[in-house]
Every structure is written in C-alpha cells, then in structure tokens.
OpenMM code with the backbone's topology and positions (N, CA, C; nanometers):
from openmm import Vec3, app, unit

residues = "MET ASN THR LYS PRO MET ILE GLN VAL GLY ILE ALA PHE VAL LEU LEU GLY ILE VAL ALA PHE THR TYR HIS TRP GLY ASN ASP MET SER GLY GLU ILE ASP VAL GLY ALA ASN PRO ILE GLN ALA GLY VAL ASP SER ASN LYS THR MET PRO ILE THR TYR VAL LEU GLY GLY VAL VAL LEU VAL GLY GLY ILE ILE LEU VAL ALA VAL GLY VAL LYS LYS SER PRO GLN".split()
positions = [
    Vec3(8.6627, -0.3346, 0.6927),
    Vec3(8.6067, -0.2445, 0.6384),
    Vec3(8.5109, -0.2527, 0.5469),
    Vec3(8.3791, -0.1916, 0.6367),
    Vec3(8.2635, -0.1827, 0.5655),
    Vec3(8.2420, -0.1150, 0.4455),
    Vec3(8.2103, -0.2028, 0.3631),
    Vec3(8.1966, -0.1596, 0.1938),
    Vec3(8.0576, -0.1531, 0.2107),
    Vec3(7.9788, -0.1391, 0.3112),
    Vec3(7.8290, -0.0884, 0.2438),
    Vec3(7.8165, 0.0592, 0.1973),
    Vec3(7.9193, 0.1609, 0.3009),
    Vec3(7.8820, 0.2968, 0.2322),
    Vec3(7.9580, 0.3042, 0.0922),
    Vec3(8.0725, 0.2342, 0.0607),
    Vec3(8.0845, 0.2654, -0.0841),
    Vec3(8.0214, 0.2141, -0.1604),
    Vec3(7.9603, 0.1169, -0.1344),
    Vec3(7.8412, 0.0939, -0.2379),
    Vec3(7.7363, 0.1663, -0.2701),
    Vec3(7.6700, 0.2340, -0.1476),
    Vec3(7.5759, 0.3496, -0.1308),
    Vec3(7.6324, 0.4486, -0.2145),
    Vec3(7.7504, 0.5220, -0.2208),
    Vec3(7.8323, 0.6244, -0.2312),
    Vec3(7.8247, 0.6189, -0.4242),
    Vec3(7.8700, 0.4600, -0.4203),
    Vec3(7.8773, 0.4204, -0.5840),
    Vec3(7.7449, 0.4069, -0.6369),
    Vec3(7.6415, 0.3874, -0.5433),
    Vec3(7.4906, 0.3999, -0.6450),
    Vec3(7.4614, 0.5821, -0.6774),
    Vec3(7.4941, 0.6358, -0.5320),
    Vec3(7.4828, 0.7727, -0.5655),
    Vec3(7.5599, 0.8475, -0.7094),
    Vec3(7.6795, 0.8408, -0.6993),
    Vec3(7.7446, 0.8392, -0.8378),
    Vec3(7.6803, 0.7868, -0.9761),
    Vec3(7.6335, 0.7080, -0.9668),
    Vec3(7.5414, 0.6373, -1.0981),
    Vec3(7.4106, 0.7195, -1.1478),
    Vec3(7.3593, 0.7252, -1.0322),
    Vec3(7.2316, 0.8087, -1.0471),
    Vec3(7.2414, 0.9488, -1.1104),
    Vec3(7.3350, 1.0339, -1.0076),
    Vec3(7.4148, 1.1521, -1.0642),
    Vec3(7.4706, 1.1426, -1.1721),
    Vec3(7.5150, 1.0390, -1.2603),
    Vec3(7.5809, 1.0642, -1.3854),
    Vec3(7.4807, 1.0478, -1.4765),
    Vec3(7.3728, 0.9368, -1.4580),
    Vec3(7.2687, 0.9279, -1.5350),
    Vec3(7.1412, 1.0766, -1.5819),
    Vec3(7.1533, 1.1362, -1.4466),
    Vec3(7.0857, 1.2737, -1.4262),
    Vec3(7.1732, 1.3265, -1.5351),
    Vec3(7.3349, 1.3403, -1.5292),
    Vec3(7.3703, 1.4386, -1.6020),
    Vec3(7.3780, 1.4081, -1.7540),
    Vec3(7.3588, 1.3226, -1.7779),
    Vec3(7.2987, 1.2427, -1.9366),
    Vec3(7.1821, 1.2870, -1.9823),
    Vec3(7.0703, 1.2857, -1.9092),
    Vec3(6.9475, 1.2926, -1.9056),
    Vec3(6.8868, 1.4493, -1.9140),
    Vec3(6.9497, 1.5166, -1.8370),
    Vec3(6.9291, 1.6589, -1.8107),
    Vec3(6.9244, 1.7228, -1.9110),
    Vec3(6.8396, 1.8595, -1.9740),
    Vec3(6.8684, 1.9651, -2.0545),
    Vec3(6.9179, 2.0361, -1.9994),
    Vec3(7.0407, 2.1069, -2.0390),
    Vec3(7.1219, 2.1957, -2.0125),
    Vec3(7.1268, 2.3170, -2.0709),
    Vec3(7.0623, 2.3157, -2.1635),
    Vec3(7.0770, 2.4520, -2.2807),
    Vec3(6.9212, 2.5443, -2.2299),
    Vec3(6.9539, 2.6659, -2.3039),
    Vec3(6.8481, 2.7799, -2.2299),
    Vec3(6.7933, 2.8071, -2.3793),
    Vec3(6.6502, 2.8327, -2.3508),
    Vec3(6.5603, 2.8424, -2.4762),
    Vec3(6.4971, 2.9788, -2.4306),
    Vec3(6.5101, 3.1090, -2.4962),
    Vec3(6.4590, 3.1975, -2.4924),
    Vec3(6.3996, 3.2626, -2.5935),
    Vec3(6.2721, 3.2820, -2.5991),
    Vec3(6.2232, 3.3565, -2.7450),
    Vec3(6.0950, 3.4671, -2.6513),
    Vec3(6.0614, 3.5526, -2.7570),
    Vec3(5.9467, 3.6370, -2.7185),
    Vec3(5.8899, 3.7373, -2.8299),
    Vec3(5.8165, 3.7968, -2.7725),
    Vec3(5.7467, 3.8778, -2.9176),
    Vec3(5.7167, 4.0479, -2.8566),
    Vec3(5.7355, 4.1298, -2.9036),
    Vec3(5.7609, 4.2649, -2.8724),
    Vec3(5.6527, 4.3129, -2.9381),
    Vec3(5.4910, 4.4006, -2.8894),
    Vec3(5.4005, 4.4873, -2.9622),
    Vec3(5.4722, 4.6513, -2.9717),
    Vec3(5.5033, 4.6730, -3.0655),
    Vec3(5.5506, 4.8107, -3.0871),
    Vec3(5.4495, 4.8787, -3.1676),
    Vec3(5.4015, 4.9813, -3.1168),
    Vec3(5.2616, 5.0465, -3.1926),
    Vec3(5.1856, 4.9138, -3.2928),
    Vec3(5.1469, 4.9321, -3.4029),
    Vec3(5.0877, 4.8695, -3.4801),
    Vec3(5.1373, 4.7266, -3.5222),
    Vec3(5.2770, 4.7466, -3.5467),
    Vec3(5.3496, 4.6020, -3.5705),
    Vec3(5.4167, 4.5377, -3.4870),
    Vec3(5.3829, 4.4256, -3.4655),
    Vec3(5.4726, 4.3193, -3.3739),
    Vec3(5.5837, 4.2978, -3.4422),
    Vec3(5.7047, 4.2690, -3.3271),
    Vec3(5.8560, 4.2725, -3.3291),
    Vec3(5.8807, 4.1521, -3.2659),
    Vec3(5.9057, 4.0532, -3.3400),
    Vec3(5.9735, 3.9194, -3.2971),
    Vec3(6.1278, 3.9401, -3.2220),
    Vec3(6.1279, 3.9175, -3.1071),
    Vec3(6.3111, 3.9410, -3.0466),
    Vec3(6.3186, 3.8274, -2.9548),
    Vec3(6.4033, 3.7699, -2.9498),
    Vec3(6.4609, 3.6713, -2.8700),
    Vec3(6.5832, 3.6094, -2.9307),
    Vec3(6.6153, 3.5148, -2.8408),
    Vec3(6.7494, 3.4489, -2.8953),
    Vec3(6.6791, 3.2688, -2.8775),
    Vec3(6.7155, 3.2128, -3.0024),
    Vec3(6.6540, 3.0880, -3.0046),
    Vec3(6.7780, 2.9881, -2.9412),
    Vec3(6.8287, 2.9592, -2.8634),
    Vec3(6.9666, 2.9002, -2.8315),
    Vec3(6.9517, 2.7632, -2.7547),
    Vec3(6.9735, 2.6402, -2.8519),
    Vec3(6.9780, 2.5195, -2.7454),
    Vec3(7.1201, 2.4634, -2.7332),
    Vec3(7.1793, 2.5419, -2.6960),
    Vec3(7.3219, 2.5045, -2.6519),
    Vec3(7.3596, 2.4130, -2.5408),
    Vec3(7.4453, 2.3374, -2.5537),
    Vec3(7.4453, 2.2154, -2.4163),
    Vec3(7.5783, 2.2549, -2.4041),
    Vec3(7.6525, 2.2502, -2.2851),
    Vec3(7.7333, 2.2286, -2.2183),
    Vec3(7.8298, 2.0949, -2.2131),
    Vec3(7.9001, 2.0735, -2.2786),
    Vec3(7.9928, 1.9463, -2.3227),
    Vec3(8.0578, 1.8913, -2.1960),
    Vec3(8.0776, 1.9827, -2.1532),
    Vec3(8.1681, 1.9340, -1.9719),
    Vec3(8.0918, 1.8722, -1.9035),
    Vec3(7.9595, 1.9200, -1.9084),
    Vec3(7.8281, 1.8197, -1.8125),
    Vec3(7.8722, 1.6665, -1.8532),
    Vec3(7.8600, 1.6598, -2.0002),
    Vec3(7.8523, 1.4910, -2.0534),
    Vec3(7.9787, 1.4335, -2.0041),
    Vec3(8.0838, 1.5113, -2.0125),
    Vec3(8.2442, 1.4364, -1.9599),
    Vec3(8.2414, 1.4266, -1.8302),
    Vec3(8.1645, 1.5383, -1.7440),
    Vec3(8.1780, 1.4804, -1.5822),
    Vec3(8.0782, 1.3806, -1.5344),
    Vec3(7.9738, 1.3997, -1.6498),
    Vec3(7.8674, 1.2913, -1.6073),
    Vec3(7.8901, 1.1258, -1.6427),
    Vec3(8.0160, 1.1599, -1.7803),
    Vec3(8.0556, 1.0113, -1.7620),
    Vec3(8.1614, 0.9576, -1.6723),
    Vec3(8.2441, 1.0583, -1.6079),
    Vec3(8.3342, 1.0193, -1.5337),
    Vec3(8.2252, 0.9966, -1.3909),
    Vec3(8.1625, 1.0609, -1.3468),
    Vec3(8.0580, 1.0209, -1.2325),
    Vec3(8.0290, 0.8999, -1.2446),
    Vec3(7.9834, 0.8664, -1.3555),
    Vec3(7.8708, 0.7368, -1.3865),
    Vec3(8.0074, 0.6299, -1.3721),
    Vec3(8.1150, 0.6036, -1.4338),
    Vec3(8.2002, 0.5197, -1.4589),
    Vec3(8.2749, 0.5243, -1.3250),
    Vec3(8.3115, 0.5985, -1.2348),
    Vec3(8.3262, 0.6198, -1.1140),
    Vec3(8.2262, 0.5453, -0.9994),
    Vec3(8.1156, 0.5745, -1.0168),
    Vec3(8.0140, 0.5093, -0.9308),
    Vec3(7.9974, 0.3586, -0.9722),
    Vec3(8.0230, 0.3424, -1.0784),
    Vec3(8.0270, 0.1996, -1.1369),
    Vec3(8.1425, 0.1166, -1.1002),
    Vec3(8.2374, 0.1658, -1.0788),
    Vec3(8.3964, 0.0919, -1.0336),
    Vec3(8.3583, 0.0606, -0.8691),
    Vec3(8.2926, 0.1988, -0.8017),
    Vec3(8.2842, 0.1788, -0.6730),
    Vec3(8.1905, 0.0637, -0.6189),
    Vec3(8.0760, 0.0404, -0.6950),
    Vec3(8.0053, -0.0344, -0.6606),
    Vec3(8.0515, -0.1736, -0.7122),
    Vec3(8.1063, -0.1878, -0.7867),
    Vec3(8.1951, -0.3075, -0.8003),
    Vec3(8.2950, -0.3503, -0.7292),
    Vec3(8.3719, -0.2923, -0.6635),
    Vec3(8.4881, -0.2895, -0.5834),
    Vec3(8.4272, -0.3138, -0.4340),
    Vec3(8.3149, -0.2270, -0.3917),
    Vec3(8.2253, -0.2737, -0.2974),
    Vec3(8.1701, -0.4032, -0.2679),
    Vec3(8.1006, -0.4411, -0.4106),
    Vec3(8.0359, -0.5921, -0.3818),
    Vec3(8.1771, -0.6765, -0.3960),
    Vec3(8.2493, -0.6824, -0.4705),
    Vec3(8.3760, -0.7713, -0.4683),
    Vec3(8.4310, -0.7740, -0.3266),
    Vec3(8.4496, -0.6803, -0.2181),
    Vec3(8.4807, -0.6691, -0.1459),
    Vec3(8.4161, -0.7341, 0.0125),
    Vec3(8.3011, -0.7080, -0.0536),
    Vec3(8.1805, -0.7703, 0.0752),
    Vec3(8.1637, -0.8874, 0.1365),
    Vec3(8.1926, -0.9305, 0.2443),
    Vec3(8.1750, -1.0378, 0.2798),
    Vec3(8.0481, -1.1453, 0.2318),
    Vec3(8.1152, -1.2499, 0.1965),
    Vec3(7.9858, -1.3556, 0.1424),
    Vec3(7.9222, -1.3871, 0.2564),
] * unit.nanometer
topology = app.Topology()
chain = topology.addChain("A")
for resn in residues:
    res = topology.addResidue(resn, chain)
    for name in ("N", "CA", "C"):
        topology.addAtom(name, app.Element.getBySymbol(name[0]), res)
C-alpha cells in the first residue's frame, strides 16, 4: 500500500483544521442612517462565533495528525 497519499491527505486535514481555528466566523454589521437633520445609528453589533466550527476543526486537525502518523509509520524505510 502506498502511504504517500495518506500523508498528503493528513497534511491537508491538518491545514484545514488550523484554518478552522484561526478564521473569524462571526458577522459584524453596523451602520448609520441620516434621517432629516438627526443622524440615527442603526445596526447590529454581533460577534457571534459558531462553536461547531471549532469542534469540527478539532476533529479534522486530530484526524490529520493521526493520518500523518500512521502514514509515516507504515512508510518503507
């Protein structure tokens, strides 16, 4: 069995897991509306993150580490 694809997929999973942890998944919206002479500020300041992305990122990261470790262990010397 050729283990090189396993190592490559593992490295890709590790990189995807790192991106999932470092990428900002929240929305940030705010604005200002001019109505007549009085400016009115309207908007939503939300910095919500989706915790499921951190869980999936962790699973992908750990899975990638396991794939790389198994691929390296099975590779011919």
